[in-house]
C-alpha positions, 0 to 999 in steps of 0.5 A, a space after each residue: 226594526 229600523 235605525 236612522 242612516 249612518 252618515 250622509 249616504 242614501 238609505 237606512 239600516 234595517 236589522 234582519 236576523 240580528 244583522 244590521 243591513 244597509 238598504 236603499 228603497 226608491 220609487 213606486 210601483 212593482 218591486 224590483 230587488 237588485 243584488 250585487 255580486 261578490 265585493 260589490 255595493 249598492 251603488 254599483 246598481 245606480 244607473 239601473 236603479 235610476 232607469 227603473 225608478 223613472 219607469 215606475 218601479 220600486 227598487 230595493 238595493 241592499 248590501 249583504 253582511 260584510 259588504 257596502 255599509 252592512 255589518 259583518 256576518 255573524 259566526 260561523 260566516 257567510 250563508 249559502 244560497 238558500 240562506 241568502 234567499 231567506 235573507 231577501 224574504 226577511 228584508 222584504 218583510 221588514 220593509 213591509 213589501 209582501 207582494 211578488 217582486 222581480 229579483 235580479 242577481 249579478 254574478 254570485 248573487 245570481 245563485 241567491 236570486 235563483 234560490 229565492 225564485 225557487 223557494 218563494 214562488 208566490 213572492 216572485 214575479 220574475 227572475 233576471 240573472 245578470 252575467 250570473 256565476 255558473 258551475 256545471 259540476 260544483 265541488 270543493 277541494 277542501 272542507 268548508 270549515 278549513 276554507 272559511 278559517 283560512 279566509 278569516 285568518 287572511 282577512 285579519 292579517 290583511 286588516 292588521 297590515 293596514 292594506 285596506 286603508 292603504 290600497 282598498 279603494 285603488 284595488 276596487 277601481 282596478 277591479 272595476 276597470 278590469 271587469 268593464 268593456 274597454 277598461 272603462 273607469 269606475 263611475 262610483 263616487 270616490 267618497 263612497 268607495 273610500 268609505 266602503 273599501 278602506 275598511 277591513 270589514 268589506 275585504 273580510 266579507 269578500 274573502 269569506 263569501 268567496 271561501 263559501 262559493 263552492 258550497 253555495 254553487 253546490 246547493 243549486 242542483 238540489 234546489 233545482 231538483 226539489 223546487 221548480 222555477 215557476 216565474 219567467 226568467 231571463 239570463 242576460 250575459 255580457 259580451 265584449 265583442 271578442 271572438 276568442 275561446 274564453 269569450 265563446 265559452 262563456 256565452 255558451 255556458 250562459 246559454 246552457 244555463 238559460 236552457 237548463 232553467 227555461 229562461 229567455 237568453 239575451 246578450 248585452 254587447 259591448 259589456 264586460 262582467 259588470 253589465 249593469 255599469 256597461 249597459 244599464 239601459 239593457 239591464 233595465 229593459 230586461 227587468 221591465 220586460 220580465 216584469 211585464 211578462 210575469 203572470 
């Protein structure tokens, strides 16, 4: 089921449904699964994971197919919310972790985390959504197959042009700065950033997952209607302190999400979209609080 690590990085490779996934498991105690957003990697949770381990938690971090150090997704491409929830369950099975877990999802992975909590209520102790994606009325303008095909073609073209090797790490660092409060720098180790973001695999994975975004978002209303959320939930939103219309609108949408799913609502401030980098202490507290209040 498992293979040795591929290089001097934390973790190991676990084959789940035929796909080699990079996973890092640390600590002991109640289990917390941390799932990163689009184009992010396991190391983006480093500050949060360290705090949780120090407070007696087992922390599981993994890279979805095409992300971090995991292998690409097999055809026909990235999965939706329910399939990603099943991937989390299968990964926990492969690791021998059968008890209830707290699952935390950032950005797009918030869809996956909520789907897991709804589809696997007996395996969910609590749900934490960290500046999660929100779509009140999801719809796609183009068919899924067309979007996925275009993403594959673009990914091949970008790779053939050598852009990931030339610009990948710099693009990653710029995106992180743009997503943090005050434009703070990317704290990730440069060697890990180069190892992941110089590869066409990661950029193709991000393009494909982004192409599937409307379909993934569209699954949530049906899941919410068919599968009640029984675990305690927290919606944690980042706020940079601005009073502009966009900032106020994002807070309102996150508050509405919390109301829609019956979750506790909390604001992390100051924080950009990458709340786990800007306010790791608050993210870790939210996870611990959720675990402590779980039945």
